[in-house]
ROSE-4610 file (N, C-alpha, C; in Angstrom, 1 decimal, always signed):
// ROSE-4610
residu = [M/M/M/R/R/R/P/P/P/L/L/L/P/P/P/V/V/V/L/L/L/G/G/G/L/L/L/L/L/L/L/L/L/A/A/A/A/A/A/T/T/T/V/V/V/T/T/T/G/G/G/S/S/S/G/G/G/E/E/E/L/L/L/D/D/D/A/A/A/Q/Q/Q/R/R/R/R/R/R/R/R/R/G/G/G/W/W/W/G/G/G/R/R/R/P/P/P/A/A/A/L/L/L/E/E/E/P/P/P/N/N/N/V/V/V/P/P/P/Y/Y/Y/D/D/D/G/G/G/R/R/R/F/F/F/A/A/A/F/F/F/A/A/A/R/R/R/I/I/I/R/R/R/Y/Y/Y/A/A/A/E/E/E/V/V/V/L/L/L/S/S/S/N/N/N/G/G/G/W/W/W/A/A/A/F/F/F/D/D/D/Y/Y/Y/P/P/P/T/T/T/M/M/M/E/E/E/R/R/R/N/N/N/L/L/L/M/M/M/S/S/S/M/M/M/M/M/M/R/R/R/E/E/E/V/V/V/T/T/T/A/A/A/L/L/L/R/R/R/P/P/P/H/H/H/V/V/V/A/A/A/R/R/R/S/S/S/N/N/N/I/I/I/H/H/H/T/T/T/L/L/L/D/D/D/D/D/D/P/P/P/E/E/E/L/L/L/L/L/L/K/K/K/Y/Y/Y/P/P/P/V/V/V/A/A/A/Y/Y/Y/L/L/L/S/S/S/E/E/E/P/P/P/G/G/G/Y/Y/Y/W/W/W/L/L/L/P/P/P/S/S/S/D/D/D/A/A/A/E/E/E/V/V/V/E/E/E/G/G/G/L/L/L/R/R/R/V/V/V/Y/Y/Y/L/L/L/A/A/A/K/K/K/G/G/G/G/G/G/F/F/F/L/L/L/I/I/I/V/V/V/D/D/D/D/D/D/F/F/F/M/M/M/L/L/L/R/R/R/E/E/E/W/W/W/V/V/V/N/N/N/F/F/F/E/E/E/R/R/R/Q/Q/Q/I/I/I/R/R/R/R/R/R/V/V/V/L/L/L/P/P/P/Q/Q/Q/A/A/A/R/R/R/I/I/I/E/E/E/R/R/R/L/L/L/D/D/D/I/I/I/S/S/S/H/H/H/P/P/P/I/I/I/F/F/F/N/N/N/A/A/A/F/F/F/F/F/F/K/K/K/I/I/I/Q/Q/Q/T/T/T/L/L/L/D/D/D/M/M/M/S/S/S/Y/Y/Y/P/P/P/H/H/H/N/N/N/P/P/P/Y/Y/Y/L/L/L/K/K/K/A/A/A/E/E/E/F/F/F/H/H/H/G/G/G/I/I/I/Y/Y/Y/K/K/K/G/G/G/N/N/N/D/D/D/P/P/P/A/A/A/R/R/R/R/R/R/L/L/L/M/M/M/V/V/V/V/V/V/I/I/I/N/N/N/Y/Y/Y/N/N/N/N/N/N/D/D/D/I/I/I/G/G/G/D/D/D/Y/Y/Y/M/M/M/E/E/E/W/W/W/S/S/S/G/G/G/E/E/E/G/G/G/W/W/W/W/W/W/A/A/A/V/V/V/N/N/N/I/I/I/T/T/T/N/N/N/E/E/E/A/A/A/Y/Y/Y/K/K/K/L/L/L/A/A/A/M/M/M/N/N/N/Y/Y/Y/I/I/I/M/M/M/Y/Y/Y/G/G/G/L/L/L/I/I/I/H/H/H]
num = [1/1/1/2/2/2/3/3/3/4/4/4/5/5/5/6/6/6/7/7/7/8/8/8/9/9/9/10/10/10/11/11/11/12/12/12/13/13/13/14/14/14/15/15/15/16/16/16/17/17/17/18/18/18/19/19/19/20/20/20/21/21/21/22/22/22/23/23/23/24/24/24/25/25/25/26/26/26/27/27/27/28/28/28/29/29/29/30/30/30/31/31/31/32/32/32/33/33/33/34/34/34/35/35/35/36/36/36/37/37/37/38/38/38/39/39/39/40/40/40/41/41/41/42/42/42/43/43/43/44/44/44/45/45/45/46/46/46/47/47/47/48/48/48/49/49/49/50/50/50/51/51/51/52/52/52/53/53/53/54/54/54/55/55/55/56/56/56/57/57/57/58/58/58/59/59/59/60/60/60/61/61/61/62/62/62/63/63/63/64/64/64/65/65/65/66/66/66/67/67/67/68/68/68/69/69/69/70/70/70/71/71/71/72/72/72/73/73/73/74/74/74/75/75/75/76/76/76/77/77/77/78/78/78/79/79/79/80/80/80/81/81/81/82/82/82/83/83/83/84/84/84/85/85/85/86/86/86/87/87/87/88/88/88/89/89/89/90/90/90/91/91/91/92/92/92/93/93/93/94/94/94/95/95/95/96/96/96/97/97/97/98/98/98/99/99/99/100/100/100/101/101/101/102/102/102/103/103/103/104/104/104/105/105/105/106/106/106/107/107/107/108/108/108/109/109/109/110/110/110/111/111/111/112/112/112/113/113/113/114/114/114/115/115/115/116/116/116/117/117/117/118/118/118/119/119/119/120/120/120/121/121/121/122/122/122/123/123/123/124/124/124/125/125/125/126/126/126/127/127/127/128/128/128/129/129/129/130/130/130/131/131/131/132/132/132/133/133/133/134/134/134/135/135/135/136/136/136/137/137/137/138/138/138/139/139/139/140/140/140/141/141/141/142/142/142/143/143/143/144/144/144/145/145/145/146/146/146/147/147/147/148/148/148/149/149/149/150/150/150/151/151/151/152/152/152/153/153/153/154/154/154/155/155/155/156/156/156/157/157/157/158/158/158/159/159/159/160/160/160/161/161/161/162/162/162/163/163/163/164/164/164/165/165/165/166/166/166/167/167/167/168/168/168/169/169/169/170/170/170/171/171/171/172/172/172/173/173/173/174/174/174/175/175/175/176/176/176/177/177/177/178/178/178/179/179/179/180/180/180/181/181/181/182/182/182/183/183/183/184/184/184/185/185/185/186/186/186/187/187/187/188/188/188/189/189/189/190/190/190/191/191/191/192/192/192/193/193/193/194/194/194/195/195/195/196/196/196/197/197/197/198/198/198/199/199/199/200/200/200/201/201/201/202/202/202/203/203/203/204/204/204/205/205/205/206/206/206/207/207/207/208/208/208/209/209/209/210/210/210/211/211/211/212/212/212/213/213/213/214/214/214/215/215/215/216/216/216/217/217/217/218/218/218/219/219/219/220/220/220/221/221/221/222/222/222/223/223/223/224/224/224/225/225/225/226/226/226/227/227/227/228/228/228/229/229/229/230/230/230/231/231/231/232/232/232/233/233/233/234/234/234/235/235/235/236/236/236/237/237/237/238/238/238/239/239/239/240/240/240/241/241/241/242/242/242/243/243/243/244/244/244/245/245/245/246/246/246/247/247/247]
x = [+116.9/+116.1/+115.1/+113.8/+112.7/+112.8/+112.5/+112.6/+111.6/+111.8/+110.9/+110.0/+108.8/+107.8/+108.6/+108.1/+108.7/+108.9/+107.7/+107.8/+108.8/+108.9/+109.9/+111.2/+111.6/+112.9/+113.2/+112.1/+112.3/+112.4/+111.7/+111.9/+113.3/+113.9/+115.3/+116.3/+115.9/+116.9/+116.8/+115.5/+115.3/+115.0/+114.9/+114.6/+115.8/+116.2/+117.2/+116.7/+117.4/+117.0/+117.5/+117.2/+117.5/+117.8/+118.2/+118.6/+117.5/+117.7/+116.6/+115.9/+116.7/+115.9/+115.0/+115.6/+114.7/+113.5/+113.6/+112.5/+111.5/+111.9/+110.9/+110.2/+110.9/+110.2/+109.3/+109.6/+108.7/+107.6/+107.6/+106.4/+105.5/+106.0/+105.2/+105.5/+106.5/+106.8/+107.5/+108.1/+108.7/+108.3/+108.6/+108.2/+109.1/+108.5/+109.4/+110.1/+111.2/+111.9/+111.3/+110.6/+109.9/+110.9/+110.8/+111.6/+110.9/+111.5/+110.9/+110.1/+108.9/+108.2/+108.9/+108.6/+109.1/+108.5/+109.2/+108.6/+107.9/+106.6/+105.8/+106.5/+106.6/+107.2/+106.4/+105.1/+104.4/+104.6/+105.7/+105.9/+105.1/+104.8/+104.0/+104.9/+104.3/+104.9/+103.8/+104.2/+103.3/+103.0/+101.6/+101.1/+100.6/+101.1/+100.6/+99.8/+98.7/+98.0/+98.3/+98.6/+98.9/+97.8/+97.5/+96.4/+97.0/+96.2/+96.6/+96.8/+97.8/+98.2/+97.4/+96.5/+95.7/+96.3/+96.1/+96.7/+97.9/+98.1/+99.3/+99.6/+100.7/+101.1/+100.8/+99.7/+99.4/+99.4/+99.2/+99.2/+100.6/+101.6/+103.0/+103.5/+102.6/+103.1/+103.5/+104.7/+105.4/+106.1/+106.1/+106.8/+108.2/+109.2/+109.0/+109.3/+109.6/+110.1/+109.1/+107.8/+106.8/+106.7/+106.6/+106.5/+107.7/+108.9/+110.1/+110.1/+109.7/+109.6/+108.6/+107.5/+106.4/+106.8/+107.4/+107.8/+108.9/+109.8/+110.9/+110.2/+109.3/+108.6/+107.9/+107.2/+106.5/+107.3/+108.5/+109.5/+110.0/+110.1/+110.6/+109.4/+108.2/+107.2/+106.2/+106.2/+105.3/+106.0/+105.4/+106.0/+106.1/+105.6/+105.7/+107.1/+107.5/+108.8/+108.5/+108.2/+107.8/+109.0/+108.8/+109.8/+110.0/+111.2/+111.4/+112.1/+113.2/+113.9/+113.2/+112.2/+111.4/+109.9/+109.1/+107.7/+107.1/+105.8/+105.0/+104.1/+104.0/+103.2/+102.2/+101.0/+100.0/+98.9/+98.5/+97.3/+96.1/+95.0/+93.9/+93.4/+93.7/+93.4/+94.6/+95.6/+96.6/+96.3/+96.2/+95.9/+96.8/+98.1/+99.1/+98.6/+97.8/+97.4/+96.6/+95.9/+95.1/+95.9/+97.4/+98.2/+98.4/+98.1/+98.4/+97.1/+97.0/+95.7/+95.4/+96.4/+96.3/+96.8/+96.0/+96.5/+96.3/+97.1/+97.1/+96.8/+95.8/+95.5/+95.7/+96.5/+96.8/+96.2/+95.8/+95.2/+94.0/+93.0/+91.8/+91.1/+91.4/+90.7/+91.2/+92.1/+92.6/+92.6/+91.9/+91.8/+90.6/+91.0/+90.0/+90.2/+89.7/+90.0/+89.2/+89.9/+89.2/+88.3/+87.4/+86.3/+87.0/+88.2/+88.9/+89.4/+89.8/+90.3/+89.2/+88.1/+86.9/+86.5/+86.4/+86.1/+87.2/+88.4/+89.5/+89.4/+89.1/+88.9/+87.6/+86.5/+85.4/+85.8/+86.6/+86.9/+87.9/+88.9/+89.8/+89.1/+88.2/+87.4/+86.5/+85.9/+84.9/+85.7/+87.1/+87.9/+88.6/+88.4/+88.9/+90.0/+90.2/+91.1/+90.7/+91.7/+91.4/+92.1/+91.3/+91.9/+92.0/+93.2/+93.4/+93.4/+92.6/+92.5/+92.9/+93.9/+94.6/+94.9/+95.2/+95.7/+94.7/+93.6/+92.7/+91.8/+91.3/+90.7/+89.5/+88.8/+87.7/+86.9/+86.9/+86.1/+86.7/+87.9/+88.4/+87.5/+86.7/+85.9/+84.8/+84.5/+83.4/+83.8/+85.1/+85.6/+85.7/+86.4/+86.6/+85.2/+84.1/+82.9/+82.3/+82.5/+81.9/+82.7/+84.0/+84.7/+84.4/+84.3/+84.2/+82.6/+81.8/+80.4/+80.4/+81.3/+81.4/+81.8/+82.6/+83.1/+82.0/+81.4/+80.4/+79.1/+78.3/+77.2/+76.2/+76.1/+75.1/+75.8/+77.1/+77.8/+77.4/+77.4/+77.1/+78.4/+78.9/+80.1/+79.8/+80.3/+79.8/+81.1/+80.7/+81.6/+82.1/+83.4/+84.0/+84.2/+84.0/+84.4/+85.5/+85.9/+87.1/+86.6/+85.4/+85.0/+85.2/+85.4/+85.6/+86.7/+86.6/+87.7/+88.9/+88.9/+90.2/+91.1/+90.6/+91.3/+91.9/+91.7/+92.2/+92.8/+93.2/+93.5/+95.0/+95.8/+97.2/+97.4/+97.5/+97.6/+96.3/+96.0/+94.8/+94.9/+94.2/+94.2/+93.3/+93.9/+93.1/+92.4/+92.7/+92.0/+92.1/+91.1/+91.1/+91.2/+91.7/+91.9/+93.2/+93.0/+94.2/+93.7/+94.6/+94.3/+95.2/+94.9/+95.6/+97.0/+98.0/+99.4/+99.7/+99.3/+99.6/+98.6/+97.4/+96.3/+95.6/+96.2/+95.8/+94.3/+93.7/+92.3/+91.4/+91.9/+91.0/+91.1/+90.1/+90.1/+89.8/+90.6/+90.5/+89.1/+88.6/+87.6/+87.9/+87.3/+87.6/+86.3/+86.3/+85.1/+85.4/+84.4/+84.7/+83.5/+83.7/+82.8/+82.7/+81.7/+81.5/+81.1/+81.5/+81.0/+79.5/+78.7/+77.3/+76.7/+77.3/+76.8/+76.3/+76.9/+76.6/+77.7/+77.5/+78.6/+79.0/+78.3/+78.7/+79.7/+79.9/+80.9/+82.1/+83.0/+84.4/+84.3/+85.2/+85.5/+86.2/+85.8/+86.6/+87.5/+87.0/+87.6/+87.8/+88.9/+89.0/+89.5/+89.0/+89.2/+89.6/+90.8/+91.3/+91.0/+90.0/+89.6/+90.2/+90.5/+91.3/+92.3/+93.0/+94.2/+95.2/+96.4/+97.4/+98.5/+98.2/+99.0/+100.3/+100.3/+101.4/+102.5/+102.1/+103.0/+103.7/+102.8/+103.4/+104.6/+104.3/+105.3/+106.5/+106.2/+107.4/+108.4/+107.9/+108.9/+109.2/+109.0/+109.2/+110.6/+111.5/+112.9/+113.5/+112.6/+113.1/+112.7/+111.8/+111.5/+110.5/+109.7/+108.7/+107.5/+107.2/+105.9/+106.2/+105.4/+105.6/+105.7/+106.4/+106.6/+105.2/+104.5/+103.2/+102.3/+102.0/+101.1/+101.8/+103.1/+103.7/+103.5/+103.6/+103.4/+102.0/+101.0/+99.7/+99.4/+100.1/+100.0/+100.5/+101.7/+102.2/+101.2/+100.8/+99.8/+98.6/+98.0/+96.9/+97.2/+98.4/+98.7/+99.0/+99.6/+99.9/+98.6/+97.7/+96.4/+95.6/+95.6/+95.0/+95.5/+96.8/+97.4/+97.0/+97.3/+96.8/+95.4/+94.5/+93.0/+92.8/+93.5/+93.3/+93.8/+94.8/+95.4/+94.5/+93.8/+93.1/+91.5/+91.0/+89.7/+89.4]
y = [+85.3/+84.3/+85.1/+84.9/+85.4/+84.9/+85.9/+85.4/+84.5/+83.4/+82.4/+83.0/+82.5/+82.9/+82.7/+83.3/+82.9/+81.5/+80.7/+79.4/+78.6/+79.0/+78.4/+78.6/+79.8/+80.0/+79.1/+78.9/+78.0/+76.6/+76.2/+74.9/+74.6/+75.6/+75.4/+75.4/+75.9/+76.0/+74.8/+74.2/+73.1/+71.7/+71.5/+70.2/+69.7/+68.5/+68.0/+66.8/+66.4/+65.2/+63.9/+62.7/+61.4/+60.5/+59.4/+58.4/+57.6/+56.7/+56.1/+55.1/+54.3/+53.3/+54.0/+55.1/+55.9/+56.4/+56.9/+57.4/+56.4/+55.2/+54.1/+53.8/+53.7/+53.5/+54.5/+55.7/+56.8/+56.9/+56.3/+56.2/+55.1/+54.3/+53.1/+51.8/+51.8/+50.6/+49.7/+50.0/+49.0/+49.3/+48.4/+48.6/+49.7/+50.8/+51.6/+51.2/+51.8/+51.4/+52.3/+51.7/+52.5/+53.0/+54.2/+54.7/+54.7/+54.7/+54.7/+56.0/+55.9/+57.2/+58.0/+59.4/+60.3/+60.2/+60.1/+60.1/+61.4/+61.2/+62.3/+63.4/+64.6/+65.6/+67.0/+66.9/+68.1/+68.9/+68.7/+69.3/+68.7/+69.5/+68.9/+67.8/+66.7/+65.6/+65.1/+64.9/+64.6/+63.0/+62.8/+61.5/+60.8/+59.9/+59.2/+57.8/+57.6/+56.5/+55.2/+54.2/+52.9/+52.0/+51.2/+50.2/+49.0/+48.0/+46.7/+46.8/+46.2/+46.3/+45.2/+45.6/+44.6/+44.6/+45.5/+45.6/+46.5/+47.4/+48.2/+48.7/+49.3/+49.9/+51.3/+51.8/+53.2/+54.0/+53.4/+54.2/+54.9/+54.4/+54.9/+55.6/+55.9/+56.7/+58.1/+58.4/+59.8/+59.7/+58.6/+58.6/+58.2/+58.8/+59.9/+61.2/+61.4/+62.6/+63.6/+63.3/+64.4/+64.9/+64.2/+64.9/+65.6/+65.3/+65.9/+67.2/+67.3/+68.6/+69.5/+68.9/+69.8/+70.3/+69.5/+70.0/+70.9/+70.8/+71.8/+73.2/+73.2/+74.4/+74.9/+74.2/+74.8/+75.3/+74.8/+75.3/+76.7/+76.9/+78.1/+79.2/+78.9/+79.9/+80.1/+79.2/+79.3/+79.4/+79.7/+79.7/+78.3/+77.3/+75.9/+75.5/+74.6/+73.9/+72.4/+72.0/+70.7/+69.7/+68.5/+67.5/+67.4/+67.5/+67.5/+66.3/+65.8/+64.6/+63.3/+63.2/+62.0/+62.4/+61.4/+61.5/+60.2/+60.2/+59.1/+58.3/+57.1/+56.1/+55.4/+55.5/+54.9/+54.2/+53.1/+52.5/+53.2/+53.1/+53.9/+53.4/+52.1/+51.7/+51.8/+52.4/+52.7/+53.9/+53.7/+54.7/+56.0/+55.8/+56.8/+57.8/+57.5/+58.4/+59.5/+59.3/+60.5/+61.5/+61.4/+62.5/+63.4/+63.1/+63.8/+64.4/+65.7/+66.3/+66.2/+66.0/+66.0/+64.7/+63.9/+62.7/+62.7/+62.1/+62.1/+60.5/+60.5/+59.2/+59.2/+58.3/+58.4/+57.1/+57.4/+56.3/+55.6/+56.3/+55.6/+54.7/+54.7/+53.9/+52.4/+52.2/+50.8/+50.6/+51.5/+51.4/+50.6/+49.5/+48.5/+48.3/+49.2/+49.1/+48.0/+47.5/+46.4/+47.2/+46.3/+46.8/+47.8/+47.3/+48.0/+49.4/+49.4/+50.7/+51.6/+51.0/+51.8/+52.6/+51.8/+52.4/+53.4/+53.0/+54.0/+55.3/+55.3/+56.5/+57.3/+56.6/+57.2/+58.0/+57.4/+57.8/+59.1/+59.0/+60.0/+61.3/+61.2/+62.3/+62.9/+62.0/+62.6/+63.3/+62.9/+63.7/+64.8/+65.3/+66.4/+66.2/+65.0/+64.7/+65.3/+65.6/+66.1/+65.2/+64.7/+63.9/+64.4/+64.4/+64.8/+63.5/+63.6/+62.4/+62.9/+62.1/+62.5/+61.4/+61.7/+60.9/+59.8/+60.1/+59.2/+59.8/+59.0/+59.7/+58.6/+59.2/+58.4/+57.5/+56.1/+55.2/+54.8/+55.3/+55.1/+55.7/+56.7/+57.4/+56.3/+55.4/+54.4/+53.7/+53.2/+52.5/+53.5/+54.6/+55.6/+55.9/+56.2/+56.5/+55.3/+54.1/+52.9/+52.8/+53.0/+52.9/+54.0/+55.3/+56.3/+56.3/+55.7/+55.5/+54.3/+53.5/+52.6/+53.3/+54.3/+55.1/+56.1/+56.8/+57.9/+57.5/+56.6/+56.3/+57.4/+58.3/+59.4/+60.6/+60.6/+61.7/+62.1/+63.4/+64.1/+64.7/+64.2/+64.6/+65.9/+67.0/+68.4/+68.9/+69.3/+70.0/+71.3/+71.7/+72.9/+73.9/+75.1/+76.1/+77.0/+78.0/+78.8/+79.8/+79.9/+80.7/+80.0/+78.8/+78.0/+78.5/+78.7/+79.1/+78.4/+77.1/+76.3/+76.8/+77.5/+78.0/+79.4/+79.8/+81.1/+80.9/+79.6/+79.4/+79.8/+79.9/+80.6/+81.3/+80.6/+81.3/+81.6/+82.7/+82.9/+82.3/+81.2/+80.5/+81.3/+81.5/+82.3/+81.4/+80.3/+79.3/+77.9/+77.2/+75.8/+75.0/+75.7/+75.1/+74.4/+73.0/+72.1/+70.8/+69.9/+68.6/+67.5/+66.3/+65.2/+65.2/+65.1/+65.3/+64.6/+63.2/+62.4/+62.3/+63.1/+63.2/+64.6/+65.5/+66.9/+67.2/+66.0/+66.2/+66.0/+65.4/+65.2/+66.4/+67.1/+68.3/+68.1/+68.7/+68.4/+69.0/+68.2/+68.7/+68.6/+69.4/+69.4/+69.2/+68.3/+67.9/+67.9/+67.9/+67.8/+67.1/+66.7/+66.2/+67.1/+67.6/+68.5/+67.6/+68.2/+67.5/+67.7/+66.7/+66.7/+67.2/+67.1/+67.5/+68.8/+69.8/+71.1/+72.0/+72.7/+73.6/+74.7/+75.0/+76.1/+75.5/+74.2/+73.6/+73.2/+72.6/+72.3/+71.2/+71.3/+70.2/+69.1/+67.8/+66.8/+66.0/+66.1/+65.5/+66.4/+66.6/+67.3/+66.3/+66.4/+65.4/+65.9/+65.5/+66.0/+65.0/+65.1/+64.1/+64.5/+63.5/+63.8/+64.8/+64.5/+65.3/+64.6/+65.0/+64.3/+65.5/+66.2/+67.2/+66.6/+65.4/+64.8/+64.5/+64.1/+63.9/+65.2/+66.3/+67.6/+68.0/+67.7/+68.1/+67.1/+65.8/+64.8/+65.3/+65.7/+65.9/+67.3/+68.1/+69.6/+70.0/+69.1/+69.4/+68.8/+68.0/+67.3/+68.0/+69.0/+69.7/+69.0/+68.1/+67.4/+68.3/+69.1/+69.9/+71.3/+72.2/+73.6/+74.2/+75.2/+75.8/+76.3/+76.9/+77.5/+76.5/+75.4/+74.3/+73.7/+73.5/+72.9/+73.8/+75.1/+76.1/+76.0/+75.8/+75.7/+74.4/+73.3/+72.2/+72.4/+73.0/+73.4/+74.3/+75.3/+76.1/+75.3/+74.5/+73.8/+72.9/+72.1/+71.3/+72.0/+73.3/+73.9/+74.6/+75.0/+75.5/+74.4/+73.2/+72.0/+71.8/+71.8/+71.6/+72.7/+74.0/+75.0/+75.0/+74.7/+74.5/+73.5/+72.3/+71.2/+71.5/+72.3/+72.7/+73.6/+74.5/+75.6/+75.2/+74.1/+73.8/+72.5]
z = [+75.8/+76.5/+77.3/+77.1/+77.9/+79.5/+80.4/+81.8/+82.0/+82.9/+83.2/+84.3/+84.5/+85.6/+86.9/+88.0/+89.3/+89.7/+89.5/+89.9/+89.0/+87.7/+86.8/+87.3/+87.8/+88.3/+89.5/+90.4/+91.6/+91.2/+90.1/+89.5/+89.1/+88.4/+88.0/+89.1/+90.2/+91.3/+92.2/+92.3/+93.3/+92.7/+91.4/+90.9/+89.9/+90.0/+89.2/+88.4/+87.4/+86.6/+87.4/+86.6/+87.2/+86.0/+86.3/+85.3/+84.7/+83.6/+82.9/+83.9/+84.6/+85.5/+86.5/+87.1/+88.1/+87.3/+86.2/+85.4/+85.2/+84.8/+84.6/+85.8/+86.9/+88.2/+88.6/+88.4/+88.8/+87.8/+86.6/+85.9/+86.2/+87.1/+87.6/+86.9/+85.9/+85.1/+86.0/+87.1/+88.0/+89.4/+90.3/+91.8/+92.4/+92.8/+93.6/+94.8/+95.1/+96.4/+97.4/+98.4/+99.4/+100.5/+101.0/+102.0/+103.3/+104.4/+105.7/+105.9/+106.5/+106.9/+107.7/+107.7/+108.6/+110.0/+111.0/+112.3/+112.6/+113.2/+113.5/+114.4/+114.0/+114.8/+114.7/+114.2/+114.0/+112.9/+112.1/+110.8/+109.7/+108.6/+107.5/+106.8/+106.7/+105.8/+104.8/+103.6/+102.6/+102.8/+102.7/+103.1/+101.8/+101.2/+100.0/+100.5/+99.9/+100.2/+99.4/+100.1/+99.5/+99.5/+98.3/+98.3/+97.6/+97.6/+97.1/+95.5/+95.0/+93.6/+92.8/+91.9/+91.1/+89.8/+89.0/+87.6/+87.4/+88.5/+88.4/+89.7/+90.0/+91.2/+91.1/+90.5/+90.4/+91.6/+92.7/+94.0/+94.1/+93.5/+93.7/+92.4/+91.5/+90.4/+90.8/+90.2/+90.6/+91.8/+92.6/+93.9/+93.7/+94.4/+95.5/+94.9/+93.5/+93.0/+93.0/+92.8/+92.9/+94.2/+95.3/+96.6/+97.0/+96.6/+97.0/+96.2/+94.9/+94.2/+94.9/+95.2/+95.6/+97.1/+97.9/+99.2/+99.2/+98.2/+97.9/+97.6/+96.7/+96.3/+97.5/+98.3/+99.5/+100.5/+100.6/+101.4/+100.9/+99.7/+99.2/+99.2/+99.0/+98.8/+100.0/+100.9/+102.1/+103.4/+104.5/+105.7/+106.4/+105.8/+106.2/+106.2/+107.1/+107.1/+106.9/+105.8/+105.4/+105.4/+105.6/+105.3/+103.8/+103.4/+101.9/+101.5/+102.1/+101.7/+101.8/+102.8/+102.8/+102.9/+102.8/+102.8/+103.3/+103.5/+104.2/+103.1/+103.5/+102.8/+103.9/+103.6/+104.7/+103.9/+104.5/+104.0/+104.8/+104.3/+104.9/+106.1/+106.6/+107.9/+108.8/+108.5/+109.3/+110.4/+111.7/+112.6/+112.5/+112.0/+112.0/+110.9/+110.0/+109.0/+109.7/+110.7/+111.4/+111.9/+111.9/+112.5/+111.3/+110.0/+108.8/+108.3/+108.2/+107.7/+106.3/+105.4/+104.1/+103.4/+102.6/+102.0/+100.4/+99.8/+98.3/+97.9/+97.0/+96.4/+94.9/+94.3/+92.9/+92.2/+91.0/+90.1/+90.7/+91.1/+91.7/+90.8/+89.5/+88.6/+89.0/+89.7/+90.1/+91.7/+92.4/+93.8/+94.2/+94.9/+95.5/+96.9/+97.7/+99.1/+99.9/+100.8/+101.7/+102.5/+103.2/+104.1/+105.2/+105.8/+106.7/+106.2/+105.0/+104.5/+104.2/+103.7/+103.5/+104.9/+105.9/+107.2/+107.7/+107.4/+107.8/+107.1/+105.7/+105.2/+105.6/+105.9/+106.5/+107.9/+108.6/+109.9/+109.7/+108.7/+108.5/+108.1/+107.1/+106.6/+107.7/+108.5/+109.6/+110.6/+110.8/+111.9/+111.3/+110.1/+109.5/+108.5/+108.1/+107.0/+105.7/+104.8/+103.5/+102.5/+101.5/+100.4/+99.1/+98.6/+97.1/+96.3/+95.3/+94.3/+93.0/+92.4/+91.2/+90.3/+89.0/+88.0/+87.7/+86.9/+86.3/+85.3/+84.5/+83.2/+82.8/+81.9/+81.1/+82.0/+81.7/+82.4/+83.7/+84.0/+85.4/+86.4/+86.0/+86.9/+87.5/+86.7/+87.2/+88.5/+88.5/+89.7/+90.8/+90.5/+91.6/+92.4/+91.6/+92.1/+92.9/+92.4/+93.0/+94.4/+94.4/+95.7/+96.8/+96.3/+97.1/+97.7/+97.0/+97.5/+98.6/+98.5/+99.7/+101.0/+100.8/+102.0/+102.3/+101.5/+101.8/+100.9/+101.2/+100.4/+100.0/+100.8/+100.5/+99.7/+99.6/+99.0/+97.6/+97.5/+96.2/+95.7/+94.5/+93.9/+93.2/+93.5/+92.9/+92.0/+90.8/+89.9/+90.5/+90.5/+91.1/+90.0/+90.2/+89.2/+89.9/+89.1/+89.6/+90.8/+91.0/+92.2/+93.5/+93.6/+94.8/+95.6/+97.0/+97.8/+97.6/+97.4/+97.2/+96.2/+95.1/+94.0/+94.4/+95.6/+96.0/+97.4/+97.9/+99.2/+99.5/+98.5/+98.7/+97.3/+96.2/+95.0/+94.5/+93.6/+93.0/+91.6/+91.5/+90.3/+89.2/+88.0/+87.1/+86.1/+85.9/+85.0/+85.3/+85.1/+85.2/+83.9/+82.9/+81.6/+81.6/+81.9/+81.8/+81.1/+80.9/+80.3/+80.8/+80.4/+81.0/+80.2/+81.0/+80.4/+79.1/+79.1/+77.9/+76.9/+77.1/+76.2/+76.2/+75.5/+75.5/+75.0/+74.5/+74.2/+75.2/+76.3/+77.5/+78.4/+78.6/+79.4/+80.8/+81.5/+83.1/+83.7/+84.7/+85.5/+86.9/+87.7/+89.1/+89.9/+90.8/+91.4/+93.0/+93.7/+95.3/+96.0/+97.2/+98.1/+99.4/+99.8/+101.0/+102.1/+103.3/+104.5/+104.5/+104.9/+104.9/+103.6/+102.6/+101.1/+101.2/+102.0/+102.2/+101.6/+100.5/+100.0/+100.9/+101.9/+102.9/+103.8/+103.9/+104.8/+104.0/+104.7/+104.0/+103.0/+102.1/+101.2/+102.0/+101.8/+102.4/+101.4/+100.1/+99.1/+97.8/+97.2/+95.9/+94.9/+93.8/+92.7/+91.4/+90.9/+89.7/+88.6/+87.8/+86.9/+85.4/+84.8/+83.3/+83.5/+84.6/+84.9/+85.7/+85.8/+86.6/+87.1/+88.1/+88.5/+89.0/+89.5/+90.0/+88.9/+87.7/+86.7/+86.2/+86.1/+85.8/+86.8/+88.1/+89.0/+89.1/+88.8/+88.9/+87.8/+86.6/+85.5/+85.3/+86.3/+86.1/+85.9/+86.3/+86.0/+84.7/+84.1/+82.9/+81.6/+81.6/+80.4/+79.6/+80.2/+79.5/+79.2/+80.1/+80.0/+80.0/+79.5/+79.3/+80.8/+81.0/+82.3/+82.8/+82.0/+82.4/+83.0/+82.3/+82.8/+84.1/+84.1/+85.2/+86.6/+86.2/+87.4/+87.9/+86.9/+87.3/+88.3/+87.9/+88.7/+90.1/+90.2/+91.5/+92.3/+91.6/+92.4/+92.9/+92.0/+92.5/+93.7/+93.7/+94.7/+96.1/+95.8/+97.1/+97.7/+96.8/+97.3/+98.0/+97.5/+98.1/+99.5/+99.6/+100.9/+101.9/+101.5/+102.3/+102.8/+101.7/+102.1/+103.2/+102.9/+103.9/+105.2/+105.4/+106.6/+107.4/+106.8/+107.5/+107.5/+106.9/+106.9/+107.8]
């Protein structure tokens, strides 16, 4: 048997499988059982954005297995002491969100924020918050762009390439050649929104389009996806978090 890459070895050590019902809920086919948020104590806690359910509960896709797997990995390979067993869920108009520097938004193709949530995200980004947008494809971009322009009407959404510092924030990412997990013909694109539309300033939002790194991480212990592409998803997620913490 060939030796697995380092991250693959960590995956084998830290991630376990689950039953069929749990698997269905983690795919978003059923309403997930929500856990209490972690009380703020200064340690890193994963913060997921919740929004009103219209056609799906896509905000909760991959919850909570993805964040547990990711936080387990971060505990192993970084100096952070993140909360692993539990994570947080916040609406964008929740003042508690301002305590957490990095937030994750899933399935923005179905995201329809209220006016209060639009203002909440605008404030969060202005105060230094960093938003990771993940798990959408094709025409779902139309709704995402419509909603993010309610938040930042003048924003320019810029295509990111491998030279951007976010891809060297912790791991040195060698390639951005990825695809949507369930449709390998959809090639991933990476976009961002800069503070003041100035590429010399920090990214406020990173956007995974035609991609779903959450799905790769959620199923990393099940053998659904190849180790190499799963490793790349973990590397991207950890780079995003480290970038958000230091910028």
